[in-house]
C-alpha positions in Angstrom: 32.7 -9.3 -206.8 29.9 -8.9 -203.8 31.2 -5.3 -202.7 28.9 -2.3 -203.2 30.3 1.0 -205.0 28.7 3.9 -205.8 30.3 6.6 -208.2 29.1 9.8 -209.6 25.4 10.9 -209.2 22.5 8.2 -208.6 19.1 8.7 -207.4 18.2 8.4 -203.6 15.8 5.2 -205.1 16.5 3.0 -208.0 14.3 3.0 -211.1 12.8 6.1 -210.3 13.1 9.5 -212.1 16.3 11.1 -212.5 16.6 13.7 -214.8 19.3 15.9 -216.8 19.8 19.5 -216.3 17.5 19.9 -219.3 14.7 18.1 -218.0 15.2 14.7 -219.7 15.6 11.9 -218.0 19.1 9.8 -217.7 19.2 6.4 -219.5 18.9 3.8 -216.5 20.5 0.4 -217.3 20.9 -2.7 -215.3 23.9 -4.8 -216.1 23.5 -8.0 -214.2 24.2 -11.6 -214.1 22.3 -15.0 -213.8 19.4 -13.0 -215.1 18.0 -10.7 -212.4 19.2 -13.1 -209.6 23.2 -12.2 -209.2 25.5 -9.6 -208.8 24.7 -6.3 -210.7 25.3 -2.6 -211.2 22.9 0.2 -211.8 24.2 2.6 -214.9 23.0 6.2 -215.6 23.4 7.2 -219.1 23.3 10.6 -220.5 21.6 9.4 -223.6 19.9 6.1 -224.0 22.5 3.2 -224.6 19.9 1.4 -227.1 20.2 3.8 -230.3 21.7 1.7 -233.1 22.8 3.5 -236.0 23.5 0.2 -238.1 24.9 -3.2 -237.8 27.5 -4.7 -239.9 28.2 -7.9 -241.3 28.9 -10.4 -238.4 32.3 -12.3 -238.5 32.6 -16.1 -237.4 34.9 -16.5 -234.4 34.6 -20.0 -233.5 37.2 -22.2 -231.6 38.6 -25.4 -233.5 40.5 -27.8 -231.4 43.1 -30.1 -232.8 42.6 -33.7 -233.8 45.4 -34.6 -231.7 43.8 -35.9 -228.2 46.7 -37.7 -227.0 46.8 -37.5 -223.1 50.4 -36.8 -222.5 52.5 -34.4 -220.6 53.0 -31.0 -223.1 54.9 -28.0 -222.9 53.9 -25.2 -225.0 56.3 -22.5 -225.7 54.2 -19.5 -225.5 57.2 -17.2 -225.5 57.8 -18.0 -229.3 54.4 -16.6 -229.9 54.5 -13.9 -232.9 53.3 -10.4 -231.7 50.2 -9.1 -234.0 46.9 -8.1 -234.5 44.5 -6.3 -232.2 43.0 -7.2 -228.9 40.6 -9.5 -230.4 42.3 -10.8 -233.8 45.9 -11.1 -231.9 44.3 -13.6 -229.1 45.6 -17.0 -230.0 43.4 -19.5 -228.0 45.7 -22.5 -227.0 43.4 -24.8 -224.8 39.9 -25.2 -223.9 36.8 -26.9 -223.0 33.2 -26.4 -222.5 34.0 -24.4 -219.3 36.9 -21.9 -220.4 39.3 -21.2 -222.8 43.0 -20.2 -222.2 44.9 -17.9 -224.7 47.8 -15.6 -225.2 47.8 -12.1 -226.9 50.4 -9.9 -227.9 48.3 -6.8 -229.7 50.3 -4.4 -231.9 47.4 -2.7 -233.2 45.4 -0.2 -231.4 41.7 -0.7 -230.3 39.7 2.3 -231.7 36.4 0.4 -231.1 35.0 -1.0 -227.7 34.9 -4.7 -227.2 31.7 -6.5 -225.3 32.0 -10.3 -224.6 28.6 -11.2 -224.2 29.2 -15.2 -223.6 32.3 -15.1 -220.9 33.9 -13.5 -218.1 37.7 -12.5 -219.2 40.0 -12.8 -216.4 43.2 -11.3 -218.1 46.9 -11.7 -216.5 49.1 -8.7 -217.4 52.8 -10.6 -217.9 54.5 -7.6 -219.4 53.0 -4.4 -220.1 51.0 -1.5 -219.0 48.1 0.7 -220.0 44.4 1.5 -219.3 41.4 -0.5 -219.4 38.3 2.1 -220.4 34.8 1.1 -219.5 31.8 3.0 -218.7 32.7 2.5 -215.0 36.0 4.5 -215.5 39.6 4.2 -216.2 41.4 1.3 -214.5 45.1 1.8 -214.9 46.9 -2.0 -215.0 50.6 -2.9 -215.0 52.6 -5.9 -215.2 51.5 -8.5 -212.8 48.1 -7.2 -212.5 45.2 -9.7 -212.9 42.2 -7.7 -214.7 38.9 -8.9 -214.2 36.1 -7.8 -216.8 32.7 -9.3 -216.1 30.9 -10.4 -219.5 29.1 -7.9 -221.4 30.6 -4.7 -220.2 31.7 -2.8 -223.2 35.6 -2.1 -222.6 38.7 -1.0 -224.5 42.3 -1.4 -223.8 44.8 1.1 -224.2 48.2 -0.1 -223.9 51.4 2.3 -223.4 54.2 2.3 -226.0 56.8 0.2 -225.3 59.7 -1.4 -227.0 58.0 -5.0 -227.0 54.3 -5.5 -227.4 52.4 -6.5 -224.2 52.3 -10.1 -223.3 48.8 -11.1 -221.9 47.3 -14.5 -220.6 43.8 -14.5 -221.1 41.1 -16.8 -219.5 37.4 -16.7 -221.0 35.0 -18.2 -218.5 31.8 -19.3 -219.4 30.6 -18.9 -215.6 31.1 -16.2 -213.2 34.8 -15.6 -212.1 34.6 -15.3 -208.1 36.8 -15.5 -205.2 37.1 -18.5 -203.3 34.1 -19.2 -200.9 36.2 -20.4 -198.3 38.1 -17.0 -198.2 34.4 -15.3 -197.7 32.3 -14.6 -195.0 28.6 -15.1 -194.7 28.4 -11.7 -196.2 30.8 -11.6 -198.7 33.9 -10.2 -196.8 37.4 -11.4 -197.2 38.1 -13.1 -194.3 41.4 -12.8 -191.8 42.6 -16.1 -193.2 42.6 -15.0 -197.1 45.6 -14.5 -198.7 44.6 -11.0 -199.6 41.8 -8.4 -198.9 39.6 -5.7 -200.1 42.5 -3.1 -200.0 44.5 -5.2 -202.5 41.6 -4.4 -205.1 41.8 -1.5 -207.5 38.5 -0.1 -209.0 38.0 2.2 -212.0 38.6 5.8 -211.5 35.4 7.4 -212.5 35.6 9.8 -215.4 33.5 12.5 -216.8 30.8 11.6 -219.1 31.7 11.3 -222.7 28.4 13.0 -223.9 29.0 13.8 -227.7 26.7 12.1 -229.9 27.9 10.3 -233.3 29.0 6.9 -234.2 30.7 4.6 -231.5 31.6 0.8 -232.7 31.1 -1.9 -230.3 32.1 -5.3 -231.3 29.7 -7.8 -229.4 31.0 -11.4 -229.3 28.2 -14.1 -229.1 28.0 -17.6 -229.8 30.8 -17.8 -231.8 30.7 -14.4 -233.7 31.5 -11.2 -233.5 28.7 -8.8 -234.3 30.1 -4.9 -235.4 27.2 -2.6 -233.8 27.5 1.0 -234.2 25.6 3.3 -231.5 24.7 6.8 -231.6 26.1 7.2 -227.9 29.4 6.7 -226.5 29.3 3.8 -224.1 31.0 6.0 -221.4 28.4 8.6 -221.4 27.4 7.8 -217.7 26.9 10.5 -215.1 27.0 7.8 -212.2 26.7 4.1 -211.5 26.6 1.9 -208.2 26.3 -1.9 -207.6 28.6 -4.9 -207.1 29.5 -5.9 -210.8 32.2 -4.0 -212.2 35.9 -4.5 -213.8 38.7 -4.4 -210.9 42.5 -5.5 -211.0 44.4 -7.0 -208.2 48.2 -7.5 -208.7 49.9 -11.1 -207.9 52.5 -9.2 -206.2 49.9 -8.6 -203.6 48.9 -12.2 -202.9 50.3 -13.4 -199.5 51.7 -16.7 -199.4 50.8 -19.3 -197.2 53.4 -21.4 -195.9 53.9 -24.2 -193.5 56.5 -26.5 -191.7 56.1 -29.1 -194.8 55.3 -28.6 -198.5 51.9 -27.1 -198.7 49.3 -28.5 -201.2 48.4 -26.4 -204.4 45.1 -25.3 -203.2 46.8 -22.6 -200.8 47.6 -20.7 -203.6 44.2 -20.6 -205.0 43.0 -17.1 -206.0 40.0 -17.2 -207.9 37.1 -20.1 -209.1 34.7 -20.4 -211.5 32.5 -23.4 -212.8 34.5 -26.6 -213.0 38.0 -24.7 -212.8 40.3 -22.8 -210.2 43.0 -20.4 -210.8 46.4 -20.2 -208.5 48.8 -17.8 -208.3 52.3 -19.2 -207.1 54.8 -16.0 -206.0 57.8 -15.7 -204.3 57.8 -17.2 -200.7 59.8 -18.8 -198.0 60.1 -22.6 -198.4 59.0 -25.2 -195.7 60.9 -24.9 -192.2 60.6 -28.7 -191.0 64.5 -29.8 -190.3 63.8 -32.3 -192.8 61.6 -30.6 -195.3 61.7 -31.3 -198.9 60.6 -28.0 -200.6 60.2 -29.2 -204.1 56.5 -30.6 -204.4 55.8 -34.4 -204.1 55.0 -36.4 -207.3 51.2 -36.6 -207.6 48.1 -38.0 -209.7 45.5 -35.3 -211.0 42.7 -37.9 -210.6 40.1 -35.1 -211.4 41.7 -32.3 -213.2 44.2 -31.1 -215.8 46.7 -28.9 -214.6 48.0 -26.1 -216.7 50.9 -24.0 -215.2 52.1 -20.7 -217.0 55.3 -19.4 -216.2 55.8 -15.7 -215.7 58.9 -15.1 -213.8 61.7 -16.6 -211.8 63.4 -19.5 -211.4 61.2 -22.7 -211.7 63.2 -25.1 -209.2 60.9 -28.2 -210.1 61.0 -27.8 -213.9 63.7 -28.1 -216.7 63.6 -26.3 -219.6 60.8 -23.8 -219.2 61.0 -20.3 -219.2 58.8 -17.1 -219.0 55.8 -17.3 -221.4 55.8 -21.2 -221.6 52.6 -23.3 -220.4 52.9 -26.8 -219.2 50.0 -29.2 -219.3 49.6 -32.3 -217.1 46.5 -34.0 -217.8 44.4 -36.1 -215.3 45.1 -39.7 -215.0 49.1 -39.1 -215.3 51.4 -39.0 -212.4 53.5 -35.8 -212.4 56.1 -33.8 -210.3 59.6 -32.5 -210.4 62.1 -33.6 -212.9 65.0 -36.0 -211.9 67.5 -34.3 -209.6 65.6 -31.2 -208.7 63.9 -33.3 -205.7 67.5 -33.5 -204.1 68.7 -30.2 -205.2 65.8 -28.2 -203.4 66.6 -29.6 -200.1 68.2 -26.8 -198.0 67.1 -23.9 -200.2 65.1 -21.2 -198.3 62.9 -19.6 -200.9 62.0 -19.1 -204.3 61.3 -16.2 -206.6 59.1 -17.7 -209.1 55.8 -16.2 -210.3 53.5 -18.5 -212.2 49.6 -18.5 -212.8 48.0 -22.1 -212.6 44.9 -23.3 -214.2 43.1 -26.4 -212.5 39.9 -27.9 -214.8 38.0 -30.4 -213.8 36.9 -31.4 -217.5 39.7 -32.1 -220.0 41.2 -29.4 -222.1 41.8 -29.9 -225.7 44.4 -28.0 -227.6 44.3 -26.0 -230.7 46.6 -26.2 -233.7 48.2 -22.9 -232.6 49.1 -24.8 -229.4 50.6 -27.7 -231.4 52.6 -25.3 -233.8 54.5 -24.4 -230.3 54.8 -27.6 -228.7 58.1 -29.0 -227.4 57.7 -32.3 -228.5 60.3 -33.8 -226.1 58.8 -32.8 -223.0 57.0 -35.7 -222.1 60.4 -37.5 -222.0 62.1 -34.9 -219.4 61.2 -37.6 -216.5 63.3 -40.4 -217.7 66.1 -41.2 -215.4 69.8 -41.4 -217.4 71.1 -45.0 -217.6 
């Protein structure tokens, strides 16, 4: 997020004296990426952010992948994942590699503590549900269809609205910074006219009055496969102001403006985010191609360099059979894939689609966890077979 924002009270010049009404200094904290060479924000706490009351026993939170490494097309019925747990314990990692982890979460328990992922940015797609993301930067209202970007090491808490069903969340944990594609940006970081979205589509946290009461406030810090429960004397949201270019934000998939053409457009036109060795794309309702001989269904293709994950959210997925909202498909590099038999011919003459899906293409092989294998549809790889 290369866009400068200022909220609340900040001094005229950074790293200079900025005092509370009682004469004591506010606690200045830099939250920054890439050491001191990347995007950052300066936060001004009512009290020092470093006062630790106690540290609890660390709990292991490592990712273990299954030994089944067969390269084949797979379908994971994520819709069948049982709800349970809180924002962290209810998270079920299904796929991953050394660059990212892909998980589903359907939390049913509240989150009285704050969470700080100190090893990964978290890009959350809110498939179903609504609520508020609380952080020192303010309150960010979220709803179904939102991408919510939480940079690493920012303490935050999800508060979901009461509903008949628990929220359904797709979580991408990125071991590198998640950014907008470079080709959408000017040299100074503005989203270009050719980008399928712009700054007006982004929603930022609403700054809140500081929570200045001292007491005991738990923050669970995840680092290197462990969760460390820290109890601080001061609330994480005791800021009187902040400024900078690093902060949580939301962007609705419904605000993504699809790029169409006379013939079928390749998947990069759907790209929304990028990170080291993977990209995230958004498939949204759109008009199909308008060449008189166009074939709306995608052409068969071989992923030479990437594994492809498609998470189905809503609508009729015209090139796939037997998939529904909440399901994943995995098409690994080295194997050609494309529309199921009959769907190419059936697509001809169709004017548009109402599908909504999130695609994640990785440039290193993905591995599955046992949780994914437990939800796998074992017959999916046979669905390309022609009858007779």
